[in-house]
C-alpha positions in Angstrom: 0.0 0.0 0.0 1.4 3.4 -1.1 0.6 6.3 1.2 -0.5 9.2 -1.0 -1.3 11.8 1.6 -1.3 12.3 5.4 -4.3 10.4 6.8 -6.9 12.6 8.5 -6.7 10.6 11.8 -2.9 11.3 12.0 -3.0 15.0 11.4 -3.5 15.8 15.1 -0.1 14.1 15.8 1.9 15.6 12.9 0.6 19.1 12.6 2.6 20.6 15.5 5.8 19.7 13.6 4.9 21.6 10.5 6.0 25.1 11.5 9.5 23.7 12.4 10.0 21.9 9.0 10.1 22.9 5.4 7.4 21.4 3.1 9.6 18.7 1.7 11.0 17.8 5.2 7.5 17.6 6.6 6.4 15.2 3.7 9.5 13.0 4.3 9.0 12.9 8.0 5.3 11.8 8.2 5.8 9.4 5.3 8.8 7.7 7.0 7.0 7.5 10.4 3.9 6.0 8.8 6.0 3.7 6.6 7.7 2.2 9.7 4.3 1.5 11.2 2.7 0.1 8.0 5.7 -1.9 6.7 5.5 -5.6 7.7 9.2 -6.1 7.1 12.3 -4.5 8.5 12.4 -0.7 8.6 15.0 -0.4 5.8 15.0 2.5 3.4 14.4 0.4 0.3 11.1 -0.7 1.8 10.1 2.6 3.4 10.7 4.6 0.2 8.4 2.3 -1.8 5.5 3.2 0.5 6.1 7.0 0.4 5.1 9.5 -2.3 7.8 11.9 -1.0 10.5 9.2 -0.8 10.9 8.2 -4.4 14.2 6.3 -4.4 15.8 5.1 -1.2 18.7 7.6 -1.6 16.3 10.5 -1.2 15.1 9.1 2.2 18.7 8.6 3.1 19.6 12.1 2.1 16.7 13.4 4.2 17.9 11.6 7.3 21.7 12.2 6.8 21.8 15.8 5.4 18.5 17.5 6.1 18.9 20.0 8.9 16.0 19.6 11.4 15.9 19.3 15.2 14.8 15.6 15.7 15.3 15.7 19.5 13.0 18.8 19.8 10.3 17.0 17.7 10.5 13.9 19.9 10.4 16.0 23.1 7.4 18.0 21.8 5.5 14.8 20.8 6.1 13.2 24.2 5.1 16.4 26.1 2.0 16.7 23.9 0.9 13.2 24.7 1.6 13.8 28.4 -0.6 16.9 28.3 -3.4 15.1 26.5 -3.7 12.7 29.5 -4.5 15.7 31.7 -2.0 15.1 34.6 -3.0 16.4 38.0 -0.7 18.1 40.4 0.8 15.6 42.8 0.6 12.6 40.5 3.8 10.6 39.9 5.8 10.7 36.7 8.6 8.1 36.2 11.7 8.9 34.2 13.4 5.6 33.3 17.0 5.6 31.9 18.8 2.7 30.3 21.0 1.9 27.3 20.7 -0.8 24.7 23.3 -2.4 22.3 22.7 -2.5 18.6 25.2 -4.9 16.8 26.2 -3.6 13.3 28.5 -5.2 10.8 29.4 -2.0 8.9 32.9 -1.0 10.0 32.7 2.4 8.3 29.6 3.5 10.2 30.0 6.5 12.5 30.6 5.8 16.2 30.9 2.0 15.7 33.1 0.4 18.4 33.7 -2.9 20.1 31.0 -3.5 22.7 29.8 -6.3 24.9 26.5 -7.7 23.7 24.5 -9.1 26.7 22.2 -11.2 24.5 25.0 -13.0 22.6 27.4 -13.0 25.6 30.3 -11.9 23.4 32.1 -8.8 22.1 30.7 -7.4 18.8 30.9 -4.3 16.7 28.0 -2.0 17.2 26.4 1.1 18.8 25.3 1.9 22.3 22.1 3.9 22.4 21.0 5.7 25.6 17.3 6.2 26.0 15.1 8.1 28.5 11.4 7.1 28.7 8.5 8.6 30.5 6.0 6.4 32.3 2.7 8.0 33.4 -0.3 6.0 34.5 1.3 2.9 32.9 1.8 4.6 29.5 5.4 4.5 28.3 6.6 7.4 26.0 10.1 7.7 24.5 11.4 11.1 25.6 15.1 11.3 24.7 17.4 9.0 22.6 21.1 9.5 21.8 24.0 7.7 20.3 27.1 7.2 22.4 30.4 8.4 20.8 33.5 6.3 21.6 36.8 7.8 22.2 39.0 8.5 19.2 36.2 9.2 16.7 36.0 12.5 15.0 33.1 14.8 15.6 31.5 16.1 18.8 33.3 16.1 22.1 33.5 12.8 23.9 30.8 12.3 26.6 30.4 9.6 29.2 27.1 7.7 29.3 26.6 9.0 32.8 27.0 12.6 31.6 24.5 12.0 28.8 22.1 10.6 31.4 22.5 13.6 33.6 21.7 15.9 30.7 18.5 13.9 29.9 17.4 14.3 33.5 17.9 18.1 33.4 16.0 18.3 30.1 12.8 17.0 31.8 12.9 19.6 34.5 10.8 22.4 33.0 8.0 20.2 31.6 7.6 18.3 34.9 7.6 21.4 37.1 5.0 23.1 34.9 2.6 20.2 35.3 3.2 20.0 39.1 4.2 16.3 38.9 6.3 14.3 41.3 9.2 12.8 39.4 11.0 9.6 40.3 14.0 8.6 38.2 14.8 4.9 37.8 18.1 3.5 36.5 20.4 0.5 37.0 23.7 0.2 38.9 25.9 1.6 36.1 24.3 5.1 36.4 24.4 5.2 40.3 27.1 7.8 40.4 27.6 11.4 41.7 26.9 13.2 38.4 23.5 11.4 37.9 22.5 11.7 41.5 23.3 15.5 41.6 21.3 16.0 38.4 18.3 14.4 40.2 18.7 16.4 43.3 19.2 19.7 41.4 15.7 19.3 39.9 14.1 18.0 43.1 13.6 14.5 41.8 14.0 11.3 43.8 16.0 8.3 42.4 15.7 4.5 42.6 18.5 2.3 41.6 20.2 -1.1 42.2 23.5 -0.7 44.0 26.5 -2.9 43.0 27.4 -5.5 45.6 31.0 -4.1 46.0 29.8 -0.6 47.0 30.5 0.5 50.6 27.5 1.2 52.9 27.8 2.8 56.3 24.9 1.9 58.7 23.7 4.1 61.6 26.1 2.4 64.0 29.0 3.7 62.0 30.2 0.4 60.6 31.3 0.6 56.9 31.0 -2.7 55.0 30.5 -3.8 51.4 26.9 -4.4 50.5 27.6 -8.1 49.7 28.7 -8.7 53.3 25.6 -6.9 54.7 23.0 -8.8 52.7 23.0 -12.2 54.5 22.6 -10.7 58.0 19.9 -8.2 56.9 17.9 -11.0 55.2 18.2 -13.5 58.0 17.7 -11.1 61.0 15.6 -8.2 59.7 13.9 -9.8 56.6 10.2 -10.5 56.2 8.3 -12.5 53.6 6.0 -10.5 51.3 3.9 -11.1 48.2 4.3 -8.6 45.4 1.9 -8.2 42.5 3.3 -8.9 39.1 1.8 -8.7 35.6 1.0 -12.4 35.9 0.0 -13.4 39.4 2.1 -12.7 42.4 5.7 -13.4 43.6 7.1 -14.2 47.0 10.1 -12.2 48.2 12.0 -11.8 51.4 13.0 -8.1 51.9 14.8 -6.2 54.6 15.3 -2.4 55.0 18.1 -0.3 56.5 19.1 3.4 56.3 22.6 4.6 56.0 25.2 6.3 53.8 26.2 4.9 50.4 29.7 5.8 49.2 29.8 8.7 46.7 26.0 9.1 46.8 25.0 10.1 50.3 22.1 9.2 52.7 19.8 6.6 51.3 17.4 3.9 52.3 18.6 0.4 51.1 16.1 -2.4 50.6 17.6 -5.9 50.1 15.4 -8.3 48.2 15.7 -12.0 47.5 13.5 -15.0 46.7 13.1 -17.2 49.8 14.8 -20.2 48.3 16.7 -18.4 45.5 20.5 -18.3 45.2 22.4 -15.5 47.1 24.0 -14.3 43.8 20.5 -13.1 42.7 20.0 -11.0 45.9 19.8 -7.3 45.0 20.0 -4.1 46.9 17.7 -1.2 45.9 18.7 2.3 47.1 16.7 5.5 47.1 16.9 9.0 48.5 13.1 8.9 49.2 13.7 7.6 52.7 10.0 7.9 53.8 8.8 4.9 51.8 8.3 1.4 53.2 10.4 -1.5 52.0 7.8 -3.1 49.7 7.0 0.3 48.2 10.6 0.8 47.2 10.6 -2.6 45.5 7.3 -1.9 43.8 8.6 1.4 42.4 11.9 0.0 41.1 10.1 -2.9 39.3 8.6 -0.3 37.0 12.1 0.0 35.4 11.1 -3.1 33.4 8.9 -0.9 31.3 11.9 0.4 29.4 13.0 -3.2 28.6 9.5 -3.7 27.0 10.0 -0.4 25.1 13.3 -1.6 23.7 11.7 -4.9 22.5 8.9 -3.0 20.8 11.3 -0.5 19.1 13.7 -3.2 17.9 11.4 -6.0 16.9 8.3 -4.1 15.6 9.6 -0.7 14.5 13.1 -1.5 13.2 15.2 0.5 15.7 18.4 -1.2 14.6 17.7 -1.5 10.9 19.4 1.6 9.7 22.0 1.5 6.9 23.4 5.0 6.9 27.1 5.6 7.5 26.7 9.2 8.8 26.0 9.6 12.5 23.4 12.3 11.8 21.4 9.9 9.7 21.6 7.2 12.4 20.5 9.5 15.1 17.6 10.8 13.0 16.6 7.2 12.2 16.4 6.5 16.0 14.2 9.5 16.5 11.9 8.5 13.6 11.4 5.1 15.2 10.6 6.7 18.5 8.1 9.0 16.8 6.4 5.9 15.2 6.1 4.4 18.7 4.6 7.7 20.0 2.1 7.8 17.1 0.8 4.3 18.0 0.5 5.3 21.7 -1.2 8.6 20.8 -3.8 6.8 18.7 -4.5 4.3 21.4 -4.9 7.0 24.1 -7.2 8.9 21.8 -9.4 5.9 21.4 -9.6 5.3 25.1 -10.9 8.9 25.6 -11.9 9.8 29.1 -10.5 6.5 30.5 -6.9 7.7 29.8 -7.6 11.0 31.7 -8.7 9.7 35.1 -6.2 10.7 37.8 -4.3 8.0 39.6 -5.7 5.3 37.3 -3.5 2.9 35.4 -4.2 2.9 31.6 -4.5 -0.5 29.9 -3.3 0.0 26.4 -3.6 -2.7 23.7 -0.6 -4.8 22.9 1.9 -3.6 20.3 0.6 -6.1 17.7 -3.0 -4.8 18.2 -1.9 -1.2 17.9 0.0 -1.9 14.7 -3.0 -3.8 13.2 -5.4 -1.0 14.2 -3.3 1.8 12.6 -2.7 -0.2 9.4 -6.4 -0.8 9.0 -7.2 2.9 9.6 -4.6 3.9 7.1 -6.0 1.5 4.5 -9.5 2.7 5.1 -8.5 6.3 4.7 -6.8 5.5 1.4 -9.8 3.6 0.0 -12.2 6.4 1.0 -10.0 8.9 -0.7 -9.6 7.0 -4.0 -13.3 5.9 -4.3 -15.4 8.9 -3.6 -19.0 9.8 -4.1 -22.3 8.2 -2.9 -22.6 6.3 -6.2 -19.6 4.2 -5.2 -20.8 3.2 -1.8 -21.1 -0.5 -2.6 -17.7 -0.5 -4.2 -16.2 1.1 -1.1 -17.8 -1.5 1.1 -16.5 -4.3 -1.1 -13.0 -2.9 -1.0 -13.1 -2.4 2.7 -14.4 -5.9 3.2 -11.7 -7.6 1.1 -8.7 -5.3 1.6 -8.8 -4.4 5.3 -8.1 -7.9 6.5 -4.9 -7.9 4.5 -3.8 -4.5 5.8 
C-alpha cells in the first residue's frame, strides 16, 4: 500500500511539527513514520521509500535523514510532552523517568561511532552502537522522551561524553516540563548510572531516584560500621527480613525483603532495601537504594520494578519498529533514524490513548493499552480505510467502497 497523503486521523499528531520543518521535510517525516508502522518487514530505506510518495528512491530518504537540517530531539520532546498533556495530569501525581541503554550490533565497519561493545544477548564482544534512552512512564503509558547515540573515544566529531553525563543531561531536560505540570518525578536506572553526576542531576531538579547498587559498594549503617553491601546482605535478610507477596503482571511473587538506612559511598544518605526470593541463590539477591527515605520497603521494591517498562519499550522498538535496521554511514542519519522510530512508537500510543478517551484522563488510574501487535494492526487498518475512501469517492460508489473495505482491510 502506497501512502499518497497524510491520513486525517494522524493530522493531530503531525501538525505541531509543520512550523519547524520545510514542506519537503514535513512530507518526508510523516511518510517515513507511517512507513515504519505500516511496513510488515524491517524498517529499511528500500522498503520505506516504496511506500512513500515523497521518498521516491531510497537515496532520497537517506539524504533526508543524513543531510537535512532539522531538530529531531526537539520534535520527539514535543511529541512526548503533547501526549503527556493530553492525559490531563493532575498536580501531585507521579511521573517516572526511566534511563537505560541498549546495544545494537552492526557489521558496517565504516559506520560512524561503531566500536567494540559487549552484547549481553549473545554474551560476546561485537561491533555496534550503544544507544541511551530516556522514557517517561505515566499511569502505565510509556513514552520515549530522549534518545542519543554514544560516541566512543578516538572518533572525529562532537566532544566525547560519558554515558553518565549523557544521562544527567536527559534528567535536566525533563525539569521544565515536569515542574510546569506540578508532577512528582521519580528517576529509575540501573547500577551503572548510580554515580555522583547522575545523583546530583536528580537532586538539582528536586527528583528522587531509585537504583540497584553494586554489591561491591561501601555502605555505612547508623552504628558507624562501613561494609560492602555483599557482606551486609545475608545478615539483613536473616535477622531483619520478612516475607511479602508482590503483585506482578502475571499473578504474584514471594520475596524476602529487609530495609536499612545509611550512607552509600559517593552518593549520600539513602534507604537500602535488600530483596531475595526465599529459596533463591544468594547471587541473585539485589540491593535497591533510594533517597526517598520515607517509603516502606515493599513500596521501594514496587517502584523500582517499573524499570522493566523500558525493557519492553526496547523490545517493541527493535522487533516491531526497526530501531536497529538503519543502513546509513553518517552519524546524523543514524541519530535521525532512531528518533523517527521513537516518533512511530509515540504515534501508535497517541492513537490508542485517543481511542480510550476519558479513561486515559482519570487521575491516579492505570491505563490499559492494547498490545503492540494490536496497535499496529489497528493503525494499518485505519490507514488502508483512509486511502480507500480517498480514492473511491461519491455516494454512487458506496457499494464498491464497502466491497474494497471488506476484502482489503483484513490484508492490511
